[in-house]
C-alpha positions as CSV (number, residue, x, y, z in Angstrom):
1,M,20.8,3.6,-8.6
2,V,19.8,6.2,-6.0
3,E,16.1,7.1,-5.9
4,I,15.5,10.8,-5.5
5,W,12.4,11.9,-3.6
6,D,10.7,15.2,-4.1
7,T,9.9,15.7,-0.5
8,F,8.0,19.0,-1.0
9,G,5.9,17.4,-3.7
10,L,5.4,14.3,-1.5
11,F,4.2,16.4,1.5
12,E,2.1,18.6,-0.7
13,S,0.3,15.6,-2.1
14,L,-0.3,14.1,1.3
15,L,-1.6,17.4,2.7
16,Q,-3.9,18.0,-0.3
17,N,-5.4,14.6,0.3
18,F,-5.3,14.6,4.1
19,E,-9.1,14.3,4.6
20,A,-9.1,11.2,2.3
21,H,-6.2,9.8,4.3
22,L,-8.1,10.3,7.6
23,E,-11.2,8.6,6.1
24,Q,-9.1,5.7,4.8
25,A,-7.3,5.4,8.2
26,R,-10.6,4.9,10.0
27,H,-11.0,1.6,8.0
28,I,-7.5,0.2,8.5
29,R,-7.2,-2.7,10.9
30,S,-3.8,-3.8,11.8
31,S,-2.8,-6.6,14.0
32,R,1.0,-6.9,13.9
33,P,1.2,-5.0,16.3
34,P,-2.1,-3.3,16.7
35,G,-2.1,0.1,15.2
36,T,-3.0,3.5,16.5
37,A,-4.8,6.3,14.7
38,Q,-1.4,7.9,14.0
39,T,0.0,4.7,12.5
40,H,-3.1,4.1,10.4
41,I,-2.8,7.6,8.9
42,A,0.8,6.9,8.2
43,I,-0.2,3.6,6.5
44,S,-2.7,5.4,4.4
45,G,-0.1,7.8,3.1
46,F,2.4,5.0,2.7
47,L,0.0,3.1,0.5
48,N,0.1,6.0,-2.1
49,F,3.7,5.0,-2.8
50,S,4.1,1.3,-1.9
51,P,2.1,-1.9,-2.0
52,P,0.4,-3.0,1.3
53,E,2.8,-5.9,1.8
54,A,5.8,-3.5,1.9
55,W,4.5,-2.1,5.3
56,G,6.2,-4.1,8.0
57,G,7.7,-4.0,11.5
58,E,10.4,-1.5,10.5
59,E,7.9,1.0,9.1
60,H,5.8,0.6,12.2
61,Q,8.7,1.1,14.6
62,F,9.8,4.2,12.6
63,I,6.4,5.9,12.8
64,T,5.9,4.9,16.4
65,A,9.2,6.4,17.5
66,R,8.5,9.6,15.6
67,V,5.0,10.0,17.0
68,A,6.4,9.4,20.5
69,G,9.3,11.8,20.0
70,E,9.9,14.6,17.6
71,L,6.4,14.5,16.1
72,S,4.5,14.2,19.5
73,L,1.9,16.8,20.3
74,E,4.2,18.2,23.0
75,A,7.2,18.5,20.6
76,L,5.0,20.2,18.0
77,E,3.5,22.8,20.3
78,W,5.0,26.2,19.5
């Protein structure tokens, strides 16, 4: 069975609650590997849809690569 994601609904939900995610991210402490502010915000959003134990190395690598690449401040400057 293929799971269909409503990506616009997903992003709308994340953006509507962004302040809450920022606040939650300030309290996240990660150690495998140590997180950054960007990964902590990603974890906060991730926790809306998955249990904490589902966050692992793959998810961390995915976010780290995006923040360093296509989602970097330099890449997002218009």
